[in-house]
N, C-alpha and C positions, 0 to 999 in steps of 0.2 A: 684367318685360316680357314680353308674349307672344312665343312661338316661332312664326315664319313657317312654315306648313306648304306652302303653295302660292300663287303669284302667276302669273297668266296672262291676257293679252289674248286675247279671242275675239270671234266674232260674237254669241253668245247664250249665256246661262245658264239652264238649266231645273232647277228645284228640285222634286224629287217631292213630292207632297202627302202621300202615306200614309208613305213610309220616309225622307222628307227627304233622298234620295239627289241626287247633283249630276251634271248632264250639261253638259259644256262643248262647244258646238258651233263647229267650224271655228276651231282656234288660229291667231292671225294671225302670219305671218311676213313676209308682203309685202303692200303696199299699192299699187295701181296706178291712177294718175291719168290720165285722158285727155288726151293731149298738146294736142289741138285746143282743149279747153275751158280748160286751164291758161293757154294763151297768150292768151285773151280775158279773163280774170279780173284784176281790179285787184289791186294789191299788198294783202296781209293779209287776202284773202278766205278763205272756208271753203266746203267741200261738205258736203252731207247724208250721213251715214254713221251706223252705230251700232255702237260698240265697247264691250263689256263688259269690264271690269277685275275680275276675281275674286280675292279673297283668303280664305285660310282660316287662323285663328290658333289656336294651343294655349295655353290658360291656365297661367300660372305660378303657384306657391303664393301669392304676394302681390299678384296682380292684382285680387281682389275689390274691387268698389265703385270702381275707378279707371276714369277716362275716358281713352281713348287717341285720338290723332289720327294719321291715314294720310294721307300726300300722295301723288297720282300726278302725275308729270311726264312730258312727252313733248319729245324734242329731240335735239340732237347732243351726245355725250358731252363734258362740260367746258364747254359753253356754256350761256348763259342758256336755260331751257326756252321753248318755243313754247306749251305748254299746261301748266296747272297747276291741280290741284283738291284740296281738303282735305275730308275727311269724318270724323267722330267715331264711336266705337264703345265699347261696354262689354262687358267679358268676363263674360256673363251665365250661360254654362254651360261645360263642359269644353273646348269649341271655339267659335269664332265665325267666321261667314262674312259676308263683305262683297262687294257688287257695285256697283261704279262705272260709271256709263254715260256715254259720250262721244257726243253726237248730232251733232256738227259737227267736221269735221276740217279743220286748216289747210292751205292750199295751200302746199306747200313745195317747194323744189329736190329733184330725185332725188338719193337718197344713203342713206347709212347713218344711222339714227336708234335711239332706244331709249325704252321706256316704262320709268320708274324708280319704285320704291315707297320711300318714307321713313316711319318710325314715330317718335312720341314721346308721352310722358305729356302730357296737356293742360295747357298753361302752361309746359312746359319749352322749352329751345331745341331746334331742329332739329339732327339730328347733321351731320357734315360729308361723310357719304357716305351713298348710299341703302342700304337693307337687301336690296334685290334689283333685279334690271333684266332686260328682254326686249328683244332686238334686233330691229329691224323695218327692212326695206328698202322705201324709197319708189322707185317707178319711173314715169316718164311713158311711157305706151304710145303707139305711133305711131297715126296715124289709121287708121281701118279702109278698106281698099281691096278693092272686090269685083271680081274677075276674071271676065269672061264669054266 
């Protein structure tokens, strides 16, 4: 099974064309939703946003030719995830990078949430716990008031 080197949600991932370097732009720790807009949206709505979920894996000796699946989840710890996405990858080199992109974000109550990362070999059962997690605070900002 590959070893996780890095898992981070950020606004953007830039991969260098010449040297294949990685730039992670704006690590996400807090998401702010406009309180007035949230109040007007129907239940189970989503807002447009772009969150990139970056992982980098290190190949283990027996990983050649195997296909792995990673699952990203978002939600409250211990509860059913609000967002879940699965993508597969193959360890083609010494390391493997993946970028999952979330383009719509669910409107959720303010509070503490987390992005979690799960890993399995394709066809195997998912483990009972994530391999990594990243805490996120969701806040509902008050309306903007302009004083003159």
